[in-house]
C-alpha positions as CSV (number, residue, x, y, z in Angstrom):
1,M,145.7,-78.8,114.5
2,S,143.5,-81.6,114.0
3,Y,140.7,-83.9,116.0
4,T,138.2,-86.3,115.0
5,S,134.5,-85.5,115.6
6,R,132.3,-88.1,117.5
7,V,130.8,-88.9,114.0
8,G,133.9,-90.1,112.6
9,L,135.2,-87.3,110.0
10,N,138.2,-85.5,110.5
11,H,137.0,-81.7,110.0
12,I,140.3,-79.8,109.9
13,D,143.3,-81.1,107.9
14,V,141.5,-84.0,106.4
15,V,144.0,-86.5,105.2
16,G,143.6,-89.8,103.2
17,P,140.9,-90.9,101.2
18,L,137.5,-90.2,102.6
19,L,135.5,-93.5,101.0
20,P,137.9,-95.8,100.8
21,V,135.4,-98.9,101.3
22,T,132.8,-97.3,99.1
23,G,135.3,-96.3,96.5
24,S,136.7,-100.0,96.4
25,F,133.2,-101.4,95.7
26,L,132.8,-98.9,92.8
27,L,135.0,-100.8,89.9
28,P,132.7,-104.3,90.6
29,F,129.7,-102.4,90.5
30,T,130.6,-100.3,87.4
31,A,132.0,-103.4,85.8
32,Y,129.0,-105.3,86.1
33,F,126.6,-102.5,85.1
34,S,128.7,-102.2,82.0
35,L,127.9,-105.9,81.0
36,L,124.3,-105.4,81.9
37,S,124.3,-102.1,79.4
38,T,126.3,-104.2,77.0
39,R,123.6,-106.8,76.7
40,V,120.9,-104.4,76.4
41,S,122.9,-102.8,73.3
42,M,123.6,-106.4,71.9
43,S,119.9,-107.4,72.4
44,R,118.8,-104.3,70.5
45,I,121.2,-105.0,67.8
46,A,120.3,-108.5,67.4
47,S,116.4,-107.6,67.6
48,N,116.6,-104.4,65.3
49,C,114.9,-102.5,67.8
50,L,117.2,-99.4,68.8
51,L,114.3,-97.6,70.7
52,G,111.5,-98.9,72.4
53,S,111.1,-102.6,73.5
54,A,109.2,-104.3,70.5
55,P,111.0,-105.5,67.7
56,P,109.3,-105.7,64.1
57,S,106.9,-108.4,64.2
58,T,108.1,-109.8,60.7
59,E,111.5,-110.4,62.5
60,P,112.3,-114.4,62.6
61,N,111.7,-115.6,66.6
62,A,110.3,-112.0,67.1
63,A,108.9,-113.0,70.4
64,A,111.9,-114.5,71.7
65,K,114.0,-111.4,70.7
66,Q,111.4,-109.1,72.3
67,H,111.4,-111.1,75.7
68,E,115.5,-111.1,75.8
69,L,115.5,-107.4,75.1
70,Q,112.9,-106.8,77.9
71,V,115.1,-108.8,80.4
72,A,118.1,-107.5,79.5
73,S,116.3,-103.9,79.8
74,R,115.0,-104.6,82.9
75,A,118.1,-106.2,84.6
76,Q,120.2,-102.9,83.9
77,G,117.2,-100.9,85.0
78,N,116.6,-102.4,88.2
79,F,120.6,-102.0,88.8
80,A,120.3,-98.6,88.1
81,E,117.4,-98.1,90.6
82,Y,118.9,-99.5,93.7
83,V,122.4,-99.3,93.5
84,P,123.1,-95.7,93.5
85,L,120.9,-95.3,96.6
86,A,122.7,-98.1,98.3
87,L,126.3,-96.7,97.3
88,L,124.9,-93.4,98.9
89,L,124.0,-95.1,102.2
90,A,127.0,-96.8,102.2
91,G,129.2,-93.5,101.6
92,V,126.9,-91.5,104.2
93,A,127.7,-94.4,106.7
94,E,131.4,-94.3,105.9
95,L,131.8,-90.4,106.3
96,N,130.2,-91.0,109.7
97,G,132.5,-93.4,111.2
98,A,131.3,-96.8,109.8
99,K,133.3,-99.8,110.5
100,K,135.4,-100.9,107.3
101,N,134.4,-104.6,108.0
102,V,130.7,-103.9,108.4
103,L,130.5,-101.9,105.3
104,T,132.7,-104.3,103.3
105,S,130.2,-107.0,104.3
106,A,127.2,-104.9,103.3
107,L,128.6,-104.0,99.8
108,G,129.7,-107.5,99.1
109,A,126.3,-108.9,100.1
110,L,124.6,-106.1,98.0
111,F,126.9,-107.2,94.9
112,V,126.2,-110.7,95.4
113,A,122.5,-110.2,95.8
114,R,122.3,-108.2,92.4
115,V,124.3,-110.7,90.5
116,L,121.8,-113.3,91.9
117,H,118.9,-111.3,90.9
118,V,120.0,-111.6,87.3
119,E,122.2,-114.3,86.5
120,M,120.0,-116.9,88.7
121,G,116.9,-115.0,88.2
122,L,115.9,-112.6,85.5
123,R,117.8,-114.7,83.0
124,R,116.5,-118.0,83.8
125,P,113.5,-119.7,82.1
126,E,110.5,-117.2,82.2
127,S,112.5,-114.9,84.4
128,T,111.5,-117.2,87.6
129,G,114.9,-118.4,88.9
130,V,115.5,-118.4,92.5
131,G,117.9,-115.7,92.3
132,R,115.1,-113.0,91.7
133,P,113.6,-113.2,95.2
134,V,116.9,-113.6,96.7
135,G,118.4,-110.9,95.1
136,Y,115.4,-108.6,95.6
137,F,115.0,-109.1,99.4
138,G,118.8,-109.2,99.8
139,T,119.2,-105.8,98.1
140,L,116.2,-104.3,100.3
141,G,117.8,-105.9,103.4
142,V,121.3,-104.4,102.6
143,M,119.7,-101.1,101.7
144,G,117.6,-101.1,105.0
145,F,120.4,-102.1,107.1
146,L,122.8,-99.3,105.6
147,A,120.1,-96.8,106.3
148,G,120.0,-97.7,109.9
149,Y,123.3,-98.0,110.4
150,A,123.8,-94.8,109.0
151,G,120.8,-93.4,111.3
152,F,122.5,-95.0,114.3
153,L,126.1,-93.6,113.7
154,V,124.7,-89.8,114.0
155,K,122.4,-90.8,116.8
156,D,124.5,-88.5,119.3
157,Y,123.7,-85.4,116.8
158,W,120.1,-85.9,118.0
159,G,120.8,-86.4,121.5
160,F,120.2,-90.2,121.9
């Protein structure tokens, strides 16, 4: 015997993938995070700075290398700070019956926001590209939407 709850999850005889939309986005997010991580590693090797963020000052172009390492590190760090929570929010929403097209749009927008933040923002001269605020506010907007949507999907639990 199987039934679907009002919040979308089959409680008995669960069949099929539980997070198909969120799971589908793990590959692009992981691939981009791997690219960001590789950039940090390559920048560390190029600047001879294997720990911390300041290469030896006797290196030629030490300031430029330090800036490159700082940008690469912050791009990776920013991604690691926001994306896991956003994926958790999406997963909770999906487990509670979120519409596939809504989640696909939200996670697609999140991915675009994160790429814009780095590629058209942090990596531009003086890290001031237009992608930086667009990516930042886009990320917060998607996360706020996902949190609100996840709460909306379980409103019946609270008697609303």
